[in-house]
C-alpha positions in Angstrom: -12.2 5.2 184.8 -8.5 4.6 185.0 -6.8 2.5 182.4 -3.3 1.2 182.5 -1.1 -0.3 179.7 0.8 -3.4 180.6 4.5 -3.9 179.7 5.2 -5.0 176.1 6.7 -8.3 175.2 10.4 -8.3 176.0 11.3 -9.9 172.7 10.5 -6.5 171.1 13.2 -4.7 173.1 15.7 -7.6 173.1 16.0 -8.2 169.3 18.7 -5.9 168.1 18.8 -7.3 164.6 18.9 -4.8 161.7 16.0 -6.4 159.7 13.8 -6.7 162.7 14.3 -3.1 163.8 13.9 -1.8 160.2 10.4 -3.4 160.3 9.8 -2.2 163.9 10.6 1.4 163.0 7.8 1.5 160.4 5.2 -0.1 162.7 2.6 2.1 164.4 2.9 2.4 168.1 -0.6 0.9 168.6 0.6 -2.2 166.7 3.7 -2.5 168.9 2.1 -2.1 172.3 -0.6 -4.7 171.8 2.0 -7.4 172.2 1.8 -7.8 175.9 4.5 -9.3 178.1 4.2 -13.1 178.7 4.1 -12.5 182.4 0.5 -11.2 182.2 -2.6 -13.3 182.0 -4.7 -10.8 180.2 -3.1 -10.6 176.8 -5.9 -8.3 175.4 -5.5 -5.6 178.0 -3.6 -3.2 175.8 -6.0 -3.7 172.9 -8.9 -2.9 175.3 -7.1 0.3 176.4 -6.5 1.4 172.9 -10.2 0.8 171.9 -11.3 2.8 175.0 -8.9 5.7 174.1 -10.4 5.8 170.6 -13.9 6.0 171.8 -13.3 9.0 174.0 -13.2 12.5 172.5 -10.6 14.1 174.7 -7.6 12.0 173.7 -6.5 13.6 170.4 -2.8 13.8 171.5 -2.7 10.2 172.6 -4.5 9.0 169.4 -1.9 11.0 167.4 0.9 9.2 169.2 -0.7 5.7 168.8 -1.0 6.3 165.1 2.6 7.4 164.7 5.3 5.0 163.5 8.0 4.1 166.0 10.5 6.1 163.9 8.4 9.2 164.0 7.8 9.0 167.7 11.5 8.6 168.4 12.4 11.5 166.2 9.6 13.9 167.2 9.1 13.1 170.9 12.4 11.7 172.1 15.2 13.4 170.2 13.5 16.8 169.8 11.9 16.9 173.2 12.3 19.9 175.5 13.1 19.8 179.1 9.9 19.5 181.1 9.7 18.8 184.8 7.1 16.1 184.2 9.1 14.3 181.5 11.6 12.2 183.5 12.6 10.1 180.4 13.4 13.0 178.1 16.4 13.0 175.9 17.8 16.0 177.9 17.2 14.3 181.2 19.1 11.2 179.9 21.9 13.5 178.8 22.1 15.1 182.3 22.2 11.7 184.0 24.9 10.4 181.7 27.0 13.5 182.0 26.9 13.2 185.8 27.7 9.5 185.7 30.2 9.1 182.9 31.5 12.5 181.8 31.5 14.6 178.6 33.2 12.0 176.3 30.6 9.4 177.0 27.9 11.9 176.5 29.2 12.9 173.1 29.1 9.3 171.9 25.6 8.8 173.4 24.2 11.9 171.5 25.9 10.9 168.3 24.5 7.3 168.5 21.0 8.5 169.5 20.8 10.9 166.6 22.1 8.4 164.1 20.4 5.2 165.2 17.5 5.5 162.7 19.9 5.9 159.8 21.9 3.0 161.1 19.0 0.6 161.0 17.7 1.9 157.6 21.1 1.7 155.8 22.6 -1.1 157.8 23.3 -4.5 156.3 22.1 -7.8 157.8 24.8 -10.0 159.2 25.4 -13.3 157.5 24.1 -16.1 159.6 26.8 -18.2 161.1 26.9 -21.8 160.1 27.5 -24.2 163.0 28.7 -27.7 162.7 25.8 -30.0 163.2 25.9 -32.1 166.3 24.8 -35.6 165.6 23.3 -37.9 168.2 23.4 -41.7 168.6 21.8 -43.6 165.8 19.6 -46.1 167.8 18.7 -48.0 164.7 22.0 -49.9 164.9 22.1 -52.5 167.6 25.9 -51.9 168.1 25.2 -48.3 169.1 22.6 -49.3 171.6 24.7 -51.9 173.4 27.7 -49.7 173.3 25.8 -46.8 174.7 24.8 -48.8 177.8 28.5 -49.6 178.5 29.8 -48.1 181.8 32.6 -45.6 181.2 34.5 -44.7 184.3 37.4 -42.6 183.3 37.6 -39.3 181.4 39.7 -40.6 178.5 37.3 -43.4 177.7 34.4 -41.0 177.9 36.1 -38.5 175.5 36.8 -41.3 173.0 33.2 -42.5 173.3 31.8 -39.0 172.5 34.3 -38.3 169.7 33.4 -41.7 168.2 29.7 -40.9 168.4 30.0 -37.3 167.1 27.8 -36.2 170.0 29.8 -33.0 171.0 31.1 -30.2 168.9 34.8 -29.2 168.9 33.6 -25.9 170.5 32.1 -27.6 173.5 33.0 -26.1 176.8 32.7 -29.3 178.7 35.9 -30.5 180.4 35.8 -34.2 179.7 39.0 -35.0 181.6 37.3 -34.5 185.0 34.1 -36.3 184.4 33.4 -39.7 186.0 30.0 -40.9 185.1 27.8 -43.6 183.8 26.0 -43.4 180.5 22.6 -44.8 180.6 20.6 -45.5 177.5 16.9 -45.0 177.5 15.5 -47.6 175.1 
């Protein structure tokens, strides 16, 4: 019987926050890979595969890997791997590809970052969350706002004054209001 793991949820690989990765480094591989990508219908496929692996007697190496933390797997199987013809994603193979593509200086930076990334997440400090100015909408409880919002505005200057008056856009908006000719329609 052939079993195949499905891709993991992309949120796991996209979140580069220090706190999230600090937690991820200490999770077991089996706990990480059970979160299947949203593009698959069978969300329990990876759980089923893991259960099957545990029931078979000849999977000691795979079970060992599934029980490792992400940090241990990275340090023991990626950073300290040896060149092996069957291991296309080895650390050494990545080094060879980067050397050929970008040269020795880039390769030195890559190796330094790869060897220190665990320490970076463990010792790193969380960023302070940015506070954004709240964007307020139209208060429809006031009759003046409702009647005013149904007014037709045909030139950019009037539109800009309307939005500034209503506090509907932030000062960091990328919308170019000078070139907009439109009607505002209220949905009451």
